N, C-alpha and C positions, 0 to 999 in steps of 0.2 A: 674774730670778735674783738681783738685789741684789748688794751688795758682800760677798763671802765673808769669814768671820771672820778668816782669816789675813791677807788683804789689808787689812781694816779695822784690825787691830792694828798692822800695819806702817805704815799711813798715820798712825795716831795717835802712834806712836813718832816718826815724822818730824816731826809737828806739835809734839810735846812738846819736841823739840830746838831749836825756833825760837820757841816761845811759852811763857814760864814759867807763865802762868796755866793752860794746858792741862796742863803737866807736873804742877803741884800738884794739880789736880783729878783727874787720872788716877791719881795715887798714892793718893788717898783712895777714889775710887769704883770703880776698876778699869775694864776695858773694857766697853763696851755689848754687848748681844747683837746678832748680825746680824739684819737685817730684810729679808726676801726675799718678793717676790710673783712670781707667774707673769707673763710678758709676754703681751700680746695683747688682743684685743677684750673678753674676759670680764672682765678686771681693770678696764678702763676703764668697762665697764658697771656693775660693782659700785661703782666710785667714784661714779658718778652716783647710783646707788640709795642710797648711804650718806650723801649730802649732807644735813646738817641733821636727821638722825634718829639714834636710838640704834643701837648695834651690834646689839642684839637685833631691833629693828624692821627694820633693813636685811637681816639674815639671814632673817627671816620673808618679806619681799618676794621675796628671791632664790629661796628654796625654792619659793614659789608660782609664780614665773616659770618655773623649771626644770620644775616639774610640768606646766605648760601648754606650754612651748616645746621641752622636751628639754634634755639636759645641755649646759651652757654657754650656753644661750639663743641659739642661732644667729641671726645678723642677719636672714636671709631669713625665719625663722619669726617673729621679732619684728615685722617689717614686714607680715607677713600677718595680724596680729591687729588687731581694731578697738579703739576707745577703751574700750568697756565691758569687754572681756575683760582688757585691761591694767589698767584701774582696779580690777577685781576682785582683781587680784594686789597692789594697794596702790600702783600708780604714779599719781601726780597728773598732771594735764594738762601741767604744766610739765616734769616729769621724763619724761613720754612724748615730749615734743618733743625733749628732750636725747637720749634713747635712740634715737629714730628718726634724729636727725642723725648719731649715731655709726654706726648700722647702715648708713645710706645711704652715708656716706663710705667705710666699709670695703668694702662691696660694689662700689662704683664704682671702687675702686682709688685714690681721691684721698687716702686715709690708709693708706699701706703699712706696717702695724705690724710686719711682718717685715723691713722694709728702710728704717727711718727714717734720715734723714741723720746722718752721724757728728758733724757740727757741732751742739753742744747747742742753740744759739739757733735754728738751722734746724729741729731736731726739735721744739722747743717751739712754733714757728710752725705746724708741721703739726698738732700735737695740739690747739692752741687753735682750730683750724677747727671743732671739735666744739662745738655749743652746750652750755653748762654746764661745759665744761672750760676753766678759766682758767689763768693762768701757774702758780699754786701747785700745782694738780692735775697739770699737765703735768710740773712739776719732780719731784713726788713719784713719779709713774710712772717717769720716767727714772732716778731714784735707786734705787727699790726693785724695779722690774720689769726694768730693763735694766742696773742696776749701774753706771751712769755715775759715774765717780769724782770728777768736779769739779763736780757740780751743787750750787748754793748757793741755797736758797729763802729769800732775805733778807727776804721779806715775811711770813714766819711769825713770829708773836708770841713763841712759845717759843724760836725760834732767836735772835731779838733779845734776849730776856731772858737766855738762856744766854750770849750774847756779853758782855752787860753784866756778868754775874757773873764770867766768866772774866777780864775785863780790869779789874774793879773800877770800872765806870762807874756813877755814882750814879743817873743817869736812863737808862731803857732806850733804846738807840740806835734811830734811825729806820731805815727800810728802806735809804735812801740811805747812811747812815752804816755800817750793818751790811754792805752790799755793799762799801763802800770798805775797811773794816777787814780783810775777808777776802781782799783781793787778795794779801796776802803769804802766804796759806795755799794758793795754787794749787800743785800740781794735786790737793790733798787736801781740797777744800772739802766734798765729799760726806761724808767721814769726820768732818769738823768739825761738820757739821750733825747727824749722828747723835749725836755726843757732846754737843752742846748740848741735844738732847732728853733724853738720858740724865741729865745733871746737873740739868736742870729737873725731871724726874720725881722725882729723889731729893731735891729741895729743897736742893741743894748751894750753899753760899756760900763764895767764896774770901775768907779772912780776911787 
C-alpha cells in the first residue's frame, strides 16, 4: 500500500518545521509522488527477479514465469517446476535458490506476510530469512508495500547522498552517520527517505 500522498505530505510538513534543509528543498522541488507496491509474496518474488538486471529484463522474466506458473507465480507452482523450466524463463541458478527459499517459507508459514510483526526490526528479521533478501530489500518492502511510516534505509547510497545535500555535508555521510542524523526525524523517517530519493533524482543541491 505504501505511504498515501496525504500522509506523505503531512509528514514532510512536520519534518520541514524541524529541519531547515528539508524546508528549503521542499520549497524548491515540491512534494515527491507517492510510491506504492502491493504487499505479499508476488512483490517479494519480483524484488528477487529484479536484482542486478534492468527493469525491462525483470519484466520479461516475470511475464515468462506467469505464463508458466499462472498469475502471481503461486509458490506451490514455482516449487513444482524443475531447474530447466525455470531457467527457460530467465531465472539463474542463484535466483532460483532465492525464489525457492521465499516460496518454501511462505508455504510453511514461517514467513507470515499477512501478519508480520508490528515492530519494524522484528519484521525485517522475518523478511531476511529469505535467501537473497537483505536488510535494504526488507526495508524497501516495508516502506512501499506495507506503508510503514518510520522505515529508514540508511544503507542506501542515494539516501546518504540526499542527507548530505539537505544538511550541506561535504562528504557523503556513512550508514552509521546517516542513521544517527535521522534519529531526530522519528516518526517520519519513511517520508524523509522518499524525499531524499526525490531530491537526488532531481539533482537538487542546497545552496
